[in-house]
VMD Tcl script that draws the C-alpha trace (Angstrom):
set ca {
  {-66.02 41.66 -21.78}
  {-64.60 42.31 -25.21}
  {-61.19 41.37 -24.05}
  {-62.52 38.05 -22.83}
  {-64.16 37.35 -26.16}
  {-60.85 38.09 -27.88}
  {-59.17 35.63 -25.48}
  {-61.88 33.04 -26.22}
  {-61.41 33.41 -29.93}
  {-57.60 33.08 -29.44}
  {-58.12 29.75 -27.63}
  {-60.51 28.47 -30.28}
  {-58.09 29.41 -33.03}
  {-55.35 27.68 -31.17}
  {-57.47 24.51 -31.00}
  {-58.39 24.68 -34.66}
  {-54.69 24.97 -35.59}
  {-53.07 22.41 -33.16}
  {-55.64 19.72 -32.70}
  {-55.74 18.44 -36.37}
  {-51.86 18.99 -36.82}
  {-51.18 16.21 -34.30}
  {-52.57 13.69 -36.92}
  {-48.97 13.30 -37.91}
  {-48.32 11.76 -34.59}
  {-51.34 9.44 -35.14}
  {-49.97 8.37 -38.50}
  {-46.68 7.16 -37.17}
  {-47.55 6.09 -33.63}
  {-50.82 4.36 -34.34}
  {-50.90 3.54 -38.02}
  {-53.58 0.83 -37.52}
  {-55.95 3.37 -35.96}
  {-55.09 6.44 -38.01}
  {-58.44 6.72 -39.74}
  {-60.45 6.44 -36.57}
  {-58.24 9.02 -34.87}
  {-58.52 11.25 -37.95}
  {-62.30 11.19 -37.71}
  {-62.16 12.21 -34.06}
  {-59.73 15.09 -34.90}
  {-61.84 16.07 -37.82}
  {-65.13 16.10 -35.77}
  {-63.62 18.21 -32.95}
  {-61.92 20.60 -35.33}
  {-65.18 21.10 -37.21}
  {-67.00 21.83 -33.99}
  {-64.38 24.28 -32.86}
  {-64.61 26.05 -36.27}
  {-68.37 26.39 -35.97}
  {-68.08 27.74 -32.40}
  {-65.44 30.16 -33.63}
  {-67.74 31.39 -36.30}
  {-70.72 31.91 -34.00}
  {-69.05 33.02 -30.77}
  {-68.77 36.72 -31.74}
  {-72.42 36.62 -33.02}
  {-74.25 35.06 -30.19}
  {-75.33 36.61 -26.87}
  {-72.38 37.18 -24.52}
  {-73.90 35.16 -21.69}
  {-73.64 31.98 -23.90}
  {-70.07 32.42 -24.98}
  {-68.42 31.20 -21.80}
  {-70.54 28.05 -21.16}
  {-70.01 27.07 -24.76}
  {-66.25 27.59 -24.47}
  {-66.10 25.43 -21.35}
  {-68.04 22.68 -23.15}
  {-65.56 23.01 -26.01}
  {-62.62 22.39 -23.66}
  {-64.32 19.48 -22.04}
  {-65.13 17.93 -25.48}
  {-61.45 18.26 -26.52}
  {-60.39 16.60 -23.26}
  {-62.93 13.77 -23.86}
  {-61.74 13.29 -27.47}
  {-58.14 12.93 -26.20}
  {-59.24 10.24 -23.66}
  {-61.40 8.59 -26.42}
  {-58.27 8.31 -28.60}
  {-56.42 6.57 -25.71}
  {-59.41 4.29 -25.48}
  {-59.62 3.52 -29.17}
  {-55.97 2.72 -29.61}
  {-56.34 0.07 -26.82}
  {-53.31 1.46 -24.82}
  {-55.55 3.14 -22.31}
  {-53.41 4.56 -19.43}
  {-50.27 3.54 -21.36}
  {-51.11 5.85 -24.24}
  {-48.85 8.94 -24.45}
  {-51.94 10.98 -25.67}
  {-53.05 11.65 -22.05}
  {-50.36 14.42 -22.15}
  {-52.85 16.38 -24.28}
  {-54.94 16.81 -21.16}
  {-52.08 18.67 -19.61}
  {-52.15 21.12 -22.56}
  {-55.91 21.69 -21.88}
  {-55.21 22.37 -18.19}
  {-52.56 24.88 -19.02}
  {-54.64 26.79 -21.54}
  {-57.66 27.04 -19.21}
  {-55.35 28.05 -16.34}
  {-53.74 30.90 -18.30}
  {-56.62 32.27 -20.40}
  {-59.90 31.52 -18.67}
  {-61.22 34.23 -16.38}
  {-63.29 32.00 -14.19}
  {-63.87 31.59 -10.46}
  {-61.49 29.15 -8.67}
  {-64.44 26.96 -7.80}
  {-65.69 26.68 -11.39}
  {-62.15 26.08 -12.60}
  {-61.57 23.28 -10.08}
  {-64.92 21.75 -11.14}
  {-63.89 21.88 -14.83}
  {-60.47 20.20 -14.11}
  {-62.17 17.60 -11.94}
  {-64.68 16.84 -14.76}
  {-61.87 16.41 -17.27}
  {-59.84 14.10 -14.98}
  {-62.79 12.08 -13.90}
  {-64.01 11.37 -17.44}
  {-60.46 10.31 -18.34}
  {-60.14 7.73 -15.59}
  {-63.75 6.43 -15.90}
  {-63.43 5.91 -19.79}
  {-60.02 4.34 -19.64}
  {-61.03 1.95 -16.79}
  {-62.76 -0.10 -19.39}
  {-59.47 -0.83 -21.14}
  {-57.07 -3.43 -19.79}
  {-54.45 -1.62 -17.78}
  {-51.44 -2.17 -15.65}
  {-50.90 -0.64 -12.30}
  {-47.78 1.28 -13.16}
  {-49.56 3.02 -16.08}
  {-52.38 3.95 -13.84}
  {-50.10 5.31 -11.11}
  {-48.29 7.41 -13.68}
  {-51.55 8.89 -14.94}
  {-52.77 9.63 -11.40}
  {-49.44 11.26 -10.45}
  {-49.00 13.33 -13.70}
  {-52.56 14.52 -13.98}
  {-53.25 14.78 -10.22}
  {-50.11 16.75 -9.35}
  {-50.45 18.88 -12.45}
  {-54.08 19.59 -11.79}
  {-53.35 20.63 -8.18}
  {-50.61 22.98 -9.29}
  {-52.90 24.37 -12.01}
  {-55.72 24.99 -9.58}
  {-53.37 26.75 -7.16}
  {-51.82 28.76 -10.02}
  {-55.30 29.70 -11.36}
  {-56.38 30.75 -7.88}
  {-53.27 33.00 -7.56}
  {-53.96 34.54 -11.00}
  {-57.63 35.15 -10.09}
  {-56.73 36.85 -6.91}
  {-54.11 38.94 -8.63}
  {-56.44 40.04 -11.19}
  {-59.08 40.87 -8.67}
  {-56.60 43.07 -6.76}
  {-55.70 44.91 -9.95}
  {-59.18 45.65 -11.34}
  {-59.38 48.83 -13.49}
  {-62.29 50.40 -15.23}
  {-61.81 50.73 -18.89}
  {-63.76 51.72 -22.00}
  {-67.11 53.43 -22.27}
  {-69.52 53.19 -19.34}
  {-73.29 53.56 -20.26}
  {-74.50 55.98 -17.54}
  {-78.04 57.37 -17.12}
  {-78.03 61.14 -17.69}
  {-80.59 61.55 -14.98}
  {-80.13 59.22 -12.07}
  {-76.43 58.38 -12.91}
  {-76.92 54.62 -12.72}
  {-74.54 52.54 -14.79}
  {-75.56 49.66 -17.08}
  {-73.51 46.55 -16.73}
  {-72.73 43.89 -19.30}
  {-75.95 41.98 -18.54}
  {-78.08 45.05 -19.13}
  {-78.82 45.74 -15.45}
  {-78.65 49.31 -14.13}
  {-76.50 49.73 -10.88}
  {-75.91 52.46 -8.53}
  {-72.61 54.09 -9.47}
  {-71.13 53.26 -6.10}
  {-71.91 49.55 -6.20}
  {-70.74 49.31 -9.80}
  {-67.38 50.88 -9.11}
  {-66.88 48.97 -5.80}
  {-67.43 45.62 -7.61}
  {-64.83 46.47 -10.15}
  {-62.17 48.29 -8.16}
  {-60.74 48.65 -4.71}
  {-62.39 52.06 -4.27}
  {-64.40 52.67 -1.05}
  {-67.05 55.52 -0.74}
  {-67.63 57.89 2.04}
  {-70.62 60.20 1.39}
  {-70.47 63.94 1.88}
  {-72.14 66.88 0.20}
  {-70.65 69.30 -2.23}
  {-70.96 73.15 -1.75}
  {-73.38 73.49 -4.68}
  {-75.76 70.90 -3.43}
  {-75.45 72.20 0.16}
  {-76.47 75.63 -1.00}
  {-79.44 74.12 -2.98}
  {-80.73 71.76 -0.19}
  {-79.84 73.88 2.86}
  {-80.12 77.52 1.75}
  {-78.94 80.11 4.15}
  {-76.79 77.55 6.10}
  {-73.07 77.54 5.42}
  {-72.12 73.95 5.97}
  {-68.52 74.68 5.35}
  {-68.22 77.47 8.01}
  {-66.45 76.18 11.13}
  {-68.77 78.32 13.24}
  {-71.81 76.26 12.08}
  {-70.51 73.03 13.59}
  {-73.55 72.71 15.74}
  {-76.00 73.22 12.85}
  {-74.03 70.61 10.76}
  {-74.34 68.07 13.58}
  {-78.03 68.70 13.83}
  {-78.39 68.23 10.11}
  {-76.50 64.98 10.16}
}
mol new
graphics top color blue
foreach p $ca { graphics top sphere $p radius 0.5 }
foreach p [lrange $ca 0 end-1] q [lrange $ca 1 end] { graphics top cylinder $p $q radius 0.2 }
display resetview
């Protein structure tokens, strides 16, 4: 979980650094709208800075939903800038959505279904918002092809990364384990049987047996590891 938080913080820092820097592009490409675009960039950057400040201080279960909301708001702000400039689908700013798709694909540890829903929400809001701006068919087709094809590749790529990470699960760090019953506490504070906890986080499978010390304690006088006691072992099973 700590690794995920570090990843989230990296994404937020990336947004805080890159999003306002593109104001230079606004200044030269859309000088008539530069102040409106600056306000949008300032608002989003301020929001990301606030989230960056609090993300390590809030409960872990809130970190990920807030980060997803942040990515959606950045995507919406990009579409809003296309709307404000009046170019709509003809605006080159829609390429910013491709950056959001790349970042979420590479750095977000999220189920394929949730990722596909996030990408769908980003693309749907873009086309719905810009449909209110006069547009030409060729610009609409370019947006559909670019965003549609790119989103499809990203979803497939994220699914591959998700499956690859799932196949290479490893247990790391300190595991809070009960000194009595040996249950393990997970990140949400629930106590799990050690078998179910390890199976959910690795490819290990369990087959239950009994060790010599426990066999002597539970079945005194019976040597379960003596080949001559096969009949007794079967009756115990």
